[in-house]
C-alpha positions as CSV (number, residue, x, y, z in Angstrom):
1,M,81.3,3.1,28.5
2,L,82.7,6.6,28.2
3,R,82.7,8.0,24.7
4,S,85.3,10.5,23.8
5,R,85.1,12.3,20.4
6,W,88.8,13.1,20.7
7,T,89.7,9.5,21.3
8,I,87.8,8.6,18.2
9,Y,89.8,11.2,16.3
10,G,93.1,9.8,17.7
11,V,92.3,6.3,16.4
12,G,91.7,7.8,13.0
13,L,95.1,9.6,13.1
14,V,97.0,6.5,14.1
15,V,95.4,4.5,11.3
16,G,96.4,7.3,8.9
17,A,100.0,7.3,10.2
18,A,100.5,3.7,9.1
19,S,100.5,4.9,5.5
20,F,101.9,8.4,6.0
21,G,105.4,7.4,4.8
22,A,104.0,6.3,1.5
23,V,102.2,9.7,1.3
24,L,105.5,11.5,2.0
25,A,107.3,9.5,-0.6
26,G,104.9,10.8,-3.3
27,A,104.7,14.3,-1.9
28,A,107.3,15.8,-4.3
29,E,105.3,14.5,-7.2
30,S,101.8,15.3,-5.8
31,P,102.0,18.2,-3.3
32,S,98.3,18.8,-3.6
33,L,97.5,15.4,-2.2
34,L,99.6,16.0,0.9
35,E,98.0,19.4,1.3
36,K,94.6,17.9,1.2
37,I,95.4,15.3,3.8
38,L,97.0,17.8,6.2
39,S,94.0,20.1,5.6
40,R,91.6,17.4,6.5
41,V,93.5,16.4,9.6
42,Q,93.7,20.1,10.7
43,E,90.0,20.5,10.0
44,E,89.1,17.5,12.2
45,L,91.4,18.6,15.0
46,T,89.9,22.1,15.0
47,T,86.3,20.9,14.8
48,A,84.5,21.8,18.0
49,P,83.3,18.7,19.9
50,S,79.5,18.3,20.3
51,A,77.7,18.9,23.5
52,P,79.5,17.3,26.6
53,V,76.2,15.8,27.8
54,R,73.5,14.3,25.6
55,L,70.3,12.7,26.7
56,V,68.6,10.2,24.4
57,V,65.1,9.2,25.6
58,D,63.4,6.0,24.7
59,D,60.1,7.7,23.9
60,P,57.0,5.6,24.9
61,W,55.0,7.2,22.1
62,Q,55.7,4.6,19.4
63,A,53.9,3.0,16.4
64,T,53.5,-0.2,18.6
65,P,52.8,0.7,22.2
66,R,55.4,-0.4,24.8
67,Q,54.4,-3.4,26.8
68,E,56.0,-2.1,30.0
69,R,54.6,0.4,32.4
70,A,53.6,3.4,30.4
71,G,56.2,6.2,30.2
72,L,58.8,4.7,32.5
73,R,61.4,4.2,29.8
74,P,65.2,4.3,29.9
75,V,67.3,7.3,29.1
76,Q,70.8,7.0,27.6
77,I,73.2,9.5,29.0
78,W,76.2,10.1,26.7
79,M,79.2,11.9,28.1
80,E,81.3,13.4,25.3
81,A,84.5,14.8,26.9
82,K,88.0,13.7,27.9
83,P,88.0,11.2,30.9
84,R,90.4,13.4,32.8
85,Q,88.1,16.3,32.5
86,L,85.0,14.4,33.7
87,H,87.0,12.9,36.6
88,Q,86.9,16.4,38.3
89,M,83.2,17.0,37.6
90,R,79.7,16.2,38.9
91,L,76.5,15.6,37.0
92,E,73.3,16.7,38.7
93,L,70.1,15.1,37.3
94,S,66.6,16.2,38.3
95,L,63.1,15.3,37.1
96,V,60.7,18.2,37.1
97,A,56.9,17.8,36.6
98,R,55.8,20.3,33.9
99,S,52.3,20.6,35.4
100,T,53.6,21.9,38.8
101,G,57.2,22.9,38.2
102,Q,58.2,20.7,41.2
103,V,61.3,18.5,41.3
104,V,60.0,14.9,41.9
105,W,63.4,13.2,41.9
106,S,67.1,14.2,41.8
107,V,70.6,12.6,42.0
108,V,74.2,13.8,41.8
109,W,76.9,11.7,40.1
110,S,80.6,12.3,40.8
111,S,83.0,11.6,38.0
112,P,80.1,11.0,35.6
113,Q,80.3,8.6,32.6
114,S,78.0,7.4,30.0
115,A,75.2,5.3,31.4
116,L,71.7,4.0,31.0
117,L,69.2,5.6,33.5
118,D,66.3,3.3,34.1
119,L,63.4,5.5,35.3
120,A,61.3,2.5,36.1
121,K,63.6,1.8,39.2
122,I,63.2,5.3,40.7
123,G,60.2,4.3,42.8
124,Y,58.2,7.4,42.1
125,E,54.5,6.9,41.2
126,F,54.3,8.9,38.0
127,P,50.9,10.5,37.1
128,W,50.5,10.6,33.3
129,G,51.8,13.8,31.8
130,A,55.1,15.5,30.9
131,Y,58.3,15.9,32.8
132,D,61.7,17.5,32.1
133,L,64.9,15.6,32.9
134,R,67.4,18.3,33.5
135,A,71.2,17.6,33.5
136,V,73.7,20.1,34.9
137,L,77.4,19.4,34.5
138,Q,79.4,21.1,37.2
139,D,83.1,21.7,37.7
140,Q,85.0,21.0,40.9
141,T,83.9,24.4,42.3
142,G,80.2,23.6,41.7
143,R,80.0,26.0,38.8
144,A,77.6,24.9,36.0
145,V,79.6,24.4,32.8
146,Y,76.8,22.9,30.7
147,T,73.1,22.4,31.1
148,T,70.7,20.4,29.0
149,S,67.3,18.8,29.3
150,A,65.0,16.1,27.7
151,L,61.3,15.6,27.7
152,I,60.0,12.5,29.6
153,T,56.4,11.5,29.1
154,V,54.1,9.2,30.9
155,L,51.2,8.2,28.6
156,P,47.7,7.5,29.8
157,G,45.8,4.3,29.5
158,D,42.2,3.2,29.4
159,Q,39.8,5.7,27.8
160,Y,42.5,8.4,27.6
161,K,45.1,6.3,25.9
162,I,46.8,7.5,22.7
163,E,45.7,5.6,19.6
164,V,48.2,5.6,16.7
165,L,46.5,6.0,13.3
166,N,49.7,6.2,11.2
167,N,53.2,7.5,11.4
168,L,52.0,11.1,11.3
169,V,48.8,11.1,13.3
170,S,47.7,9.8,16.7
171,E,44.2,10.2,18.1
172,L,44.3,11.7,21.6
173,A,40.6,11.9,22.3
174,N,37.3,10.9,20.6
175,A,34.4,11.8,22.8
176,R,31.7,9.9,20.9
177,R,33.7,6.7,20.2
178,R,35.0,6.6,23.7
179,Q,31.6,7.3,25.3
180,M,32.6,10.7,26.8
181,L,30.1,13.0,25.2
182,G,28.3,13.7,28.5
183,Q,31.4,14.8,30.3
184,A,31.9,18.5,31.1
185,E,35.7,18.1,30.9
186,I,37.9,15.8,28.8
187,P,41.6,15.5,29.5
188,F,44.0,14.4,26.8
189,M,47.7,13.8,26.5
190,N,49.9,15.5,23.9
191,P,52.9,13.1,23.6
192,R,55.3,15.8,22.3
193,D,55.7,19.5,21.8
194,G,53.7,19.8,18.6
195,W,50.5,20.4,16.6
196,C,47.1,19.2,17.7
197,W,44.0,19.2,15.5
198,F,40.5,19.7,17.0
199,Q,37.1,19.0,15.5
200,L,33.7,19.8,17.1
201,A,30.1,19.1,15.9
202,G,26.7,19.7,17.6
203,Q,25.4,22.6,19.6
204,A,28.5,23.2,21.8
205,K,31.4,25.4,22.8
206,V,34.9,24.1,23.8
207,R,37.6,25.9,25.7
208,L,41.2,24.7,26.0
209,D,42.9,24.5,29.4
210,D,42.3,27.8,31.2
211,A,41.5,29.9,28.2
212,E,38.6,32.3,28.5
213,Q,37.8,32.4,24.7
214,P,36.3,29.3,23.1
215,L,38.6,27.2,21.0
216,L,35.7,26.1,18.9
217,E,32.0,26.8,18.7
218,S,29.6,24.8,16.6
219,Q,25.9,24.8,15.7
220,A,23.6,21.8,15.5
221,E,23.0,20.3,12.1
222,Q,25.9,22.2,10.6
223,T,29.2,21.1,9.2
224,P,31.8,20.3,11.9
225,V,34.2,23.0,12.8
226,E,37.9,22.5,13.3
227,T,41.1,24.2,14.2
228,M,44.8,23.5,15.0
229,R,47.1,24.6,17.9
230,F,50.8,24.1,18.7
231,L,50.8,22.8,22.3
232,P,53.5,21.7,24.7
233,A,53.8,18.1,25.6
234,G,51.7,17.0,28.6
235,R,48.2,16.8,30.0
236,H,45.6,19.2,28.6
237,R,41.9,19.5,29.1
238,L,38.9,20.6,27.1
239,R,36.0,22.3,29.0
240,I,32.7,21.7,27.3
241,E,29.4,23.6,27.2
242,G,26.3,22.4,25.4
243,Q,25.7,19.1,23.7
244,P,28.5,18.1,21.2
245,S,27.8,15.2,18.8
246,E,31.5,14.9,17.9
247,L,34.7,16.0,19.6
248,V,38.0,14.7,18.3
249,V,41.6,15.6,19.2
250,R,44.6,14.3,17.2
251,A,48.3,14.9,17.3
252,V,49.3,15.9,13.7
253,P,52.5,16.9,12.1
254,A,53.7,20.3,10.9
255,L,52.0,20.7,7.6
256,F,53.6,23.4,5.5
257,Y,52.7,25.6,2.6
258,N,55.8,26.7,0.7
259,V,55.7,29.6,-0.3
260,Y,53.1,32.4,0.0
261,Q,52.3,34.4,-2.2
262,T,53.2,33.2,-5.6
263,G,52.3,32.5,-9.2
264,T,54.0,30.5,-12.0
265,Q,55.8,31.2,-15.3
266,I,52.7,29.6,-16.9
267,V,50.6,32.8,-16.5
268,P,47.2,31.3,-17.5
269,F,47.2,29.3,-14.2
270,G,47.1,32.6,-12.3
271,V,48.3,33.6,-8.8
272,Q,47.7,31.3,-5.9
273,T,45.6,33.8,-3.9
274,W,44.4,33.5,-0.3
275,D,40.8,32.7,-1.5
276,L,42.0,29.9,-3.8
277,L,44.2,28.4,-1.1
278,E,41.3,28.5,1.4
279,K,39.7,26.0,-0.8
280,L,42.6,23.9,-2.0
281,Y,45.2,23.9,0.8
282,W,44.5,25.7,4.1
283,P,42.3,22.9,5.6
284,A,45.4,20.7,5.6
285,C,48.0,23.3,6.7
286,N,49.3,24.8,9.9
287,M,52.5,26.5,8.8
288,I,53.3,28.9,6.0
289,E,56.7,30.0,4.7
290,G,55.9,33.5,3.3
291,H,58.0,35.6,1.0
292,R,57.3,38.4,3.5
293,I,54.8,39.5,6.1
294,Y,51.4,40.3,4.5
295,E,49.8,42.3,7.3
296,E,46.2,41.2,6.7
297,E,46.8,37.6,5.7
298,T,49.6,37.0,8.2
299,A,47.5,38.5,11.0
300,R,44.5,36.3,10.0
301,W,46.8,33.2,10.0
302,R,48.3,33.9,13.4
303,A,44.8,34.6,14.8
304,M,43.9,31.0,13.7
305,G,46.7,29.8,16.0
306,R,49.0,28.8,13.2
307,Q,52.6,29.8,12.4
308,W,54.3,32.0,9.7
309,V,58.0,31.8,9.0
310,L,60.1,34.0,6.7
311,P,62.9,32.9,4.4
312,V,66.5,34.0,4.9
313,G,69.8,32.8,3.4
314,V,73.2,31.7,4.6
315,P,75.4,34.8,4.3
316,E,78.6,34.7,2.2
317,P,81.7,36.5,3.6
318,P,83.4,39.3,1.6
319,Q,85.7,37.9,-1.1
320,G,88.9,36.6,0.4
321,Q,87.5,36.8,4.0
322,P,86.7,33.9,6.3
323,R,83.1,33.2,7.4
324,T,82.7,34.3,11.0
325,I,80.1,33.8,13.7
326,E,79.6,37.5,13.8
327,L,78.7,37.5,10.1
328,L,76.1,34.8,10.6
329,W,74.8,36.3,13.8
330,E,74.3,39.8,12.4
331,H,72.7,38.5,9.2
332,W,70.1,36.4,10.9
333,R,69.4,39.1,13.5
334,Q,68.5,41.5,10.7
335,S,65.9,39.1,9.3
336,P,62.3,40.1,9.9
337,G,61.9,36.5,11.2
338,Y,64.0,37.5,14.1
339,S,61.9,40.4,15.3
340,H,58.7,41.1,13.4
341,P,55.7,40.6,15.8
342,L,53.7,38.6,13.3
343,A,56.6,36.2,12.4
344,N,57.2,32.9,14.3
345,G,60.8,32.7,13.1
346,M,62.8,32.0,9.9
347,Q,63.6,29.2,7.5
348,I,67.2,29.1,6.2
349,D,68.0,28.2,2.7
350,E,70.2,26.1,2.5
351,F,72.9,23.9,4.1
352,T,74.5,21.7,1.5
353,G,77.6,19.8,0.8
354,R,79.5,22.9,-0.5
355,Y,80.3,23.8,3.1
356,S,83.3,22.1,4.9
357,D,83.0,20.3,8.1
358,A,84.8,23.1,9.9
359,E,82.2,25.6,8.5
360,Y,79.4,23.3,9.9
361,A,81.1,23.5,13.3
362,L,81.0,27.3,13.0
363,F,77.3,27.1,12.0
364,A,76.7,25.1,15.2
365,E,78.2,27.8,17.4
366,A,76.2,30.5,15.6
367,V,73.0,28.4,16.2
368,R,73.8,28.0,19.9
369,R,74.3,31.8,20.2
370,L,71.0,32.5,18.5
371,A,69.2,29.9,20.7
372,G,70.6,31.6,23.8
373,D,69.5,35.0,22.7
374,P,66.5,36.1,24.9
375,K,65.2,38.3,22.1
376,F,64.8,35.3,19.9
377,R,63.2,33.0,22.5
378,G,60.0,31.3,21.4
379,R,60.9,31.6,17.7
380,L,61.9,29.1,15.1
381,W,65.1,28.7,13.2
382,I,64.4,25.9,10.6
383,P,67.3,25.0,8.2
384,F,66.8,23.4,4.8
385,V,69.5,20.7,4.7
386,T,70.7,18.3,2.0
387,V,73.6,16.7,3.9
388,D,73.6,13.9,6.5
389,P,74.9,14.0,10.1
390,D,77.7,11.7,9.1
391,R,80.8,13.9,9.9
392,P,81.8,15.6,13.1
393,G,81.1,19.1,12.1
394,R,77.8,18.3,10.4
395,R,76.8,16.3,13.5
396,A,77.7,19.2,15.7
397,F,75.4,21.4,13.6
398,F,72.5,19.0,13.8
399,E,73.0,18.6,17.6
400,A,73.0,22.4,18.1
401,V,69.6,22.6,16.3
402,L,68.3,19.7,18.3
403,E,69.4,21.3,21.6
404,A,67.5,24.4,20.7
405,G,64.4,22.4,20.1
406,W,64.1,23.3,16.4
407,P,63.3,21.0,13.5
408,F,65.0,20.5,10.1
409,S,63.6,20.5,6.6
410,V,65.4,17.8,4.6
411,E,65.1,18.1,0.8
412,I,64.2,14.7,-0.8
413,Y,63.3,15.5,-4.4
414,L,62.4,12.3,-6.2
415,P,61.8,12.2,-10.0
416,E,59.5,9.6,-11.5
417,K,60.8,6.2,-12.4
418,P,59.6,4.1,-15.4
419,T,57.6,1.6,-13.4
420,A,55.8,1.5,-10.1
421,P,58.2,-1.1,-8.5
422,L,61.2,1.0,-9.5
423,D,59.5,4.1,-8.2
424,Q,58.7,2.4,-4.9
425,A,62.2,1.1,-4.5
426,E,63.7,4.6,-5.0
427,I,61.2,6.1,-2.5
428,E,62.3,3.4,0.0
429,R,66.0,4.1,-0.5
430,R,65.8,7.9,-0.5
431,M,63.3,8.3,2.4
432,A,63.1,5.4,4.9
433,G,66.6,4.2,4.0
434,R,68.3,7.6,4.4
435,L,66.3,8.8,7.4
436,S,66.9,5.6,9.3
437,Q,70.6,6.2,8.9
438,W,70.1,9.7,10.3
439,E,68.5,8.1,13.4
440,K,71.6,5.8,13.8
441,H,74.0,8.7,13.6
442,L,72.0,10.8,16.0
443,P,69.1,9.2,17.9
444,G,66.1,11.5,18.2
445,L,66.8,13.4,15.0
446,L,63.9,11.7,13.1
447,R,61.3,13.3,15.4
448,R,62.7,16.7,14.5
449,T,62.7,16.0,10.7
450,I,60.4,17.8,8.3
451,V,60.5,15.9,5.0
452,C,60.3,18.0,1.8
453,P,59.0,16.0,-1.1
454,M,59.0,17.9,-4.4
455,F,55.5,18.3,-5.9
456,S,56.7,20.6,-8.7
457,S,54.7,19.7,-11.8
458,L,55.5,22.5,-14.2
459,P,58.4,22.9,-16.7
460,Y,61.5,24.8,-15.5
461,C,61.5,22.8,-12.3
462,M,59.6,19.5,-12.1
463,T,59.9,16.0,-10.8
464,N,57.0,15.2,-13.2
465,T,59.7,13.9,-15.5
466,L,58.1,11.0,-17.3
467,P,55.0,11.4,-19.5
468,S,54.4,7.6,-19.1
469,A,53.9,7.9,-15.3
470,D,51.0,9.5,-13.4
471,F,52.5,12.3,-11.3
472,K,49.6,12.3,-8.8
473,V,50.2,8.6,-8.1
474,H,53.9,9.3,-7.7
475,L,53.2,11.9,-5.1
476,E,50.8,9.7,-3.2
477,M,53.3,6.8,-3.1
478,Q,55.7,9.2,-1.3
479,M,53.0,10.4,1.2
480,Q,51.8,6.9,1.9
481,H,55.4,5.8,2.5
482,L,55.9,8.6,5.0
483,A,52.7,7.7,6.7
484,T,53.2,3.9,6.9
485,H,56.8,2.8,6.7
486,P,57.8,1.3,10.1
487,A,61.1,3.3,10.2
488,L,59.4,6.7,9.9
489,F,57.1,6.9,12.9
490,G,56.9,10.3,14.6
491,L,58.2,12.5,11.8
492,Y,57.9,16.2,12.8
493,G,56.3,17.3,9.6
494,V,55.9,17.4,5.8
495,Q,56.8,20.5,3.6
496,P,55.9,19.9,0.0
497,Y,58.2,22.0,-2.3
498,R,57.2,24.3,-4.0
499,S,53.9,26.0,-4.9
500,N,55.2,28.3,-7.7
501,Y,56.2,25.2,-9.6
502,A,52.8,23.5,-9.3
503,D,49.7,23.9,-11.4
504,P,46.3,24.3,-9.6
505,E,45.4,20.6,-10.0
506,T,48.7,19.4,-8.4
507,L,48.3,22.0,-5.6
508,Q,44.8,20.7,-4.9
509,W,46.0,17.1,-4.9
510,M,48.8,17.9,-2.5
511,G,46.4,19.5,-0.2
512,R,44.2,16.5,-0.3
513,L,47.1,14.1,0.3
514,L,48.2,16.2,3.4
515,R,44.6,16.0,4.7
516,H,44.2,12.3,4.0
517,Y,47.5,11.2,5.6
518,G,48.4,14.1,7.9
519,I,45.0,14.9,9.6
520,E,42.7,12.0,8.9
521,G,45.5,9.6,9.7
522,R,44.7,7.2,6.9
523,R,47.0,4.4,5.7
524,D,45.0,3.4,2.6
525,R,45.4,5.2,-0.7
526,L,43.3,8.2,-1.5
527,G,43.4,7.6,-5.3
528,S,42.9,4.4,-7.3
529,D,44.6,5.1,-10.6
530,P,47.6,3.0,-11.6
531,Y,51.1,4.5,-11.7
532,E,51.8,3.7,-15.3
533,L,49.8,5.7,-17.9
534,T,48.5,3.6,-20.8
535,H,46.5,6.2,-22.7
536,L,49.3,7.0,-25.1
537,R,52.3,4.9,-26.1
538,N,55.9,6.2,-26.6
539,P,54.9,9.8,-25.4
540,D,58.5,11.0,-25.1
541,F,59.7,9.5,-28.5
542,D,62.4,7.4,-26.7
543,Q,61.5,4.7,-29.2
544,G,61.6,7.0,-32.2
545,M,58.3,7.2,-34.0
546,Q,57.1,3.8,-32.9
547,H,53.3,3.6,-32.1
548,W,52.7,7.0,-33.9
549,E,51.0,7.2,-37.2
550,V,53.1,9.6,-39.3
551,Q,52.0,11.6,-42.4
552,A,54.7,13.9,-43.8
553,A,53.8,16.7,-46.2
554,E,57.0,15.9,-48.2
555,M,60.1,13.7,-47.9
556,G,62.0,14.4,-44.7
557,G,59.2,16.4,-43.2
558,I,59.1,14.4,-40.0
559,R,62.1,12.8,-38.2
560,T,63.4,12.2,-34.7
561,G,66.3,13.8,-32.9
562,S,68.2,14.1,-29.7
563,Y,70.0,16.8,-27.7
564,R,71.8,16.2,-24.5
565,G,70.5,18.5,-21.9
566,L,67.1,19.3,-23.4
567,G,65.4,17.6,-20.4
568,A,67.3,19.9,-18.1
569,L,66.2,23.0,-20.2
570,E,62.6,21.8,-19.9
571,G,63.1,21.8,-16.1
572,R,63.0,18.1,-15.5
573,W,64.6,17.6,-12.1
574,P,67.3,16.9,-11.3
575,P,69.1,18.3,-14.3
576,S,71.4,15.3,-14.4
577,E,68.5,12.9,-14.9
578,P,68.9,11.4,-18.4
579,V,65.4,11.9,-19.6
580,G,63.7,14.3,-22.0
581,N,66.5,14.4,-24.5
582,N,64.7,12.7,-27.4
583,F,62.1,14.3,-29.5
584,L,60.2,14.5,-32.8
585,I,61.0,17.2,-35.4
586,F,58.5,18.7,-37.8
587,R,60.0,20.5,-40.8
588,R,57.2,22.8,-42.0
589,S,56.2,22.6,-45.6
590,S,54.3,25.1,-47.7
591,K,52.5,22.2,-49.4
592,G,50.5,21.1,-46.3
593,P,50.8,20.2,-42.7
594,N,52.9,17.4,-41.3
595,R,50.8,15.1,-39.0
596,I,51.3,12.5,-36.3
597,S,48.5,10.8,-34.6
598,Q,47.7,8.0,-32.2
599,P,44.6,6.4,-30.7
600,I,43.9,7.3,-27.1
601,Q,43.2,4.1,-25.1
602,N,41.7,3.1,-21.7
603,L,39.6,6.2,-21.0
604,Q,36.7,6.3,-18.5
605,P,33.7,7.9,-20.2
606,G,32.6,11.1,-18.4
607,R,36.0,11.5,-16.6
608,L,38.2,14.6,-17.0
609,Y,41.7,14.2,-18.5
610,C,44.6,16.6,-19.2
611,L,47.0,16.6,-22.1
612,K,50.3,18.4,-21.8
613,M,53.1,18.9,-24.3
614,I,56.3,20.8,-24.8
615,S,57.5,22.2,-28.1
616,A,60.3,24.5,-29.3
617,D,62.2,25.8,-32.3
618,Y,64.8,23.2,-33.1
619,Q,67.1,25.6,-35.0
620,D,67.1,28.0,-32.0
621,L,68.3,25.0,-29.9
622,V,71.2,23.9,-32.1
623,A,72.2,27.5,-32.8
624,G,72.1,28.6,-29.2
625,R,69.6,31.4,-29.9
626,S,67.5,32.9,-27.1
627,Q,64.3,34.2,-28.7
628,R,60.6,33.7,-28.2
629,T,59.8,31.8,-31.4
630,P,56.2,30.7,-31.8
631,T,56.0,27.0,-32.7
632,G,52.6,27.2,-34.4
633,L,51.5,23.6,-33.6
634,S,47.9,22.6,-33.5
635,I,46.4,19.8,-31.4
636,L,43.2,18.0,-32.5
637,L,41.4,15.8,-30.0
638,E,38.6,13.7,-31.6
639,G,35.9,11.8,-29.7
640,V,36.2,14.0,-26.5
641,H,34.6,17.2,-25.2
642,L,37.1,20.0,-24.7
643,E,36.5,22.0,-21.5
644,P,35.9,25.7,-22.2
645,G,38.0,28.6,-20.8
646,E,41.5,29.9,-21.1
647,K,42.7,27.8,-18.1
648,N,41.7,24.6,-19.8
649,R,43.3,25.2,-23.2
650,F,46.3,27.4,-24.0
651,D,49.8,27.4,-25.5
652,W,52.2,29.5,-23.4
653,P,55.9,30.4,-23.9
654,F,58.2,29.8,-21.0
655,R,62.0,30.1,-20.5
656,S,64.6,27.7,-19.3
657,I,66.4,28.2,-16.0
658,Q,69.2,25.6,-15.9
659,P,72.5,26.3,-17.6
660,V,73.0,23.9,-20.6
661,G,75.5,24.5,-23.4
662,P,75.2,28.1,-24.6
663,F,72.0,28.7,-22.5
664,S,71.9,30.2,-19.0
665,R,69.5,32.0,-16.7
666,E,70.5,35.3,-18.4
667,K,70.3,33.7,-21.9
668,P,67.4,31.2,-21.7
669,F,66.1,28.8,-24.2
670,W,62.4,29.5,-25.0
671,M,59.8,26.8,-25.3
672,T,56.0,26.5,-25.5
673,Y,53.9,24.6,-22.9
674,H,50.7,23.2,-24.4
675,W,47.7,22.4,-22.1
676,R,44.3,20.9,-22.9
677,V,41.6,19.6,-20.5
678,F,38.8,17.4,-21.9
679,R,36.1,15.1,-20.8
680,A,36.1,11.6,-22.2
681,Q,33.0,10.6,-24.2
682,G,33.9,7.0,-24.7
683,P,36.7,4.5,-23.8
684,T,38.8,5.6,-26.8
685,A,39.6,8.8,-28.7
686,R,42.2,10.1,-31.1
687,L,45.1,12.6,-30.8
688,T,46.5,14.4,-33.9
689,I,49.3,16.9,-33.8
690,T,50.3,19.0,-36.8
691,D,52.7,21.8,-37.6
692,W,50.1,24.0,-39.2
693,A,48.2,26.2,-36.8
694,E,45.1,25.7,-38.8
695,A,44.4,25.0,-42.5
696,P,45.0,26.9,-44.7
697,K,47.3,28.9,-42.4
698,P,50.7,27.3,-41.7
699,G,51.2,29.5,-38.7
700,G,54.9,29.8,-39.4
701,P,57.5,30.0,-42.2
702,A,58.2,27.0,-44.5
703,G,61.4,25.3,-43.4
704,Q,60.9,26.0,-39.7
705,E,61.8,23.0,-37.6
706,I,59.8,22.4,-34.5
707,L,60.8,19.8,-31.9
708,L,58.1,18.1,-29.7
709,N,58.2,15.8,-26.7
710,F,56.6,15.2,-23.2
711,V,53.2,14.3,-24.6
712,E,51.5,13.5,-21.3
713,L,47.9,12.4,-20.9
714,Q,46.6,11.6,-17.5
715,P,43.4,11.8,-15.4
716,Y,42.5,15.3,-14.2
717,L,40.9,16.3,-10.9
718,G,39.0,19.3,-12.1
719,P,37.5,22.0,-9.8
């Protein structure tokens, strides 16, 4: 059946015309409504159609292997143009073996239309490997008016077969387990253009394909060595010298670090240096988005065979001027990601719902121009997106990026929910639920999708929104979902967002999760802690002072309060989330400290834990004052061993970012972040919080009112 985008539009307009008289009848009273309708109609009429030929391949690399003959899968050919235009045209199809560059099959269709091409009926005996199906649409003079192609793979069987470990990882070779250690050469099949991970142990060297330099070299009785490479789809081979005891190859996703180099507002945590990241993150990473090119670090990274992209924005036109392709083109061409020899490309921040459908059609044309620029060939253009391909212009934009062979980074930032079932349901809805709809709108899009979960744990931008939930468990639930949900097989990559909003523990945990699910290919959980924290009760004062033992220095010295938007000022994400707005208030007395305390329950003796807390001057909040006012609180932990060192115990002032009431980025609200790391000595302990810094010093003036919430206590990884 022939699909015509313009026919679809026509149906929409006819349906609209049925009620157009009613619209006109109310036009005098509501001219803006008519203007909106006419503007939308004009926008759709002027939206550029998507590519006239689109090839959708039924990829044989699936979570459950196909039962039919390997690789010979159908290809859906969609023709998106007017029938009278296609009547005068021809479509030439040819199948080219990547290993030899030879055409192994071709056909020419006159007056082409949408069809299902069954490659199993071609009659060609396909060796396993990669092929390109090329489609050339020609006019009546034989001139090519449009060219596109799609990857066709034939997967191996027997001892070379691909073994799916989870949605993100497939094992391509395992010399010991498949009894191939004595072979001098081991072929393997990369099922798509993407990353491969290699591991070698024993006294051996390994070379990849025809390379002269070893890919890996290991010594007997030493830790296995490993590396990653981005390889084209198809058959590859490892040439082996020596006696390996282990040789493993896996297809792995793009595994991002975002963004190098950075620190946080919470200065005691320090800067995330290269040496630190070598321990915490690099073993699970093959791509870096860097603030800029760091000559030494970037060169080292590229020498490891990995990729480095640079950030760039979507340019805004001069006030009152329309956005043009030339504006976009020149802006992106001037980015170092376009031309710097150490850059692999650029990442564009960001494509959101604030752009019209017509603007997305314009973006699509700019993308096609950039993709066709020979100076940009071989580089990446990766957009951050928040919208779905559910409208014509947006769809054209997604199609243009797909045609160029580039991936997308989709932002899916999930705050914690009160219970594990609610959290799991939200993860299901926002990840598998949303991305399966993407695949329905545009088949093949899922395999170009980089999912960006937010692992921000620090105030001013954090999805660690509930002190009653373990944030590390929340992050693992998302990673396990990506790795195991049936609708998400073959995702292009994972890009946790964002390192300068994460403390070192969370950074370490994210690196371990990427390793566990994205390289080891595991399906089971890495951690064993429950989602809901039970060490403290009512830690955000949503139930007033319930479960807290209260000792006021004088009448009215301790009360509770609420301020709409405090959670947003603290950085709980998204700002619209209705959490963090309740708190306790101390009113400091000269007679003695106000105290609240609570027993700490369900500790594991010998294990590390971390206590976090946020405080601020209540009168600064209600008066709209922006000043760094010390809160002077003290925290007493009894029955535990406090870990030494500044990074394990501090009280640090930080500023808000989100605009709330009288506060803005330029006029922030100042708060204090409290951090304590301790080792449990028994199953219980006691927490006491007072508004005197230490007896007999109040630490602040009498009458000062200090608000307090987000008293989070959870297990801590440690070094």
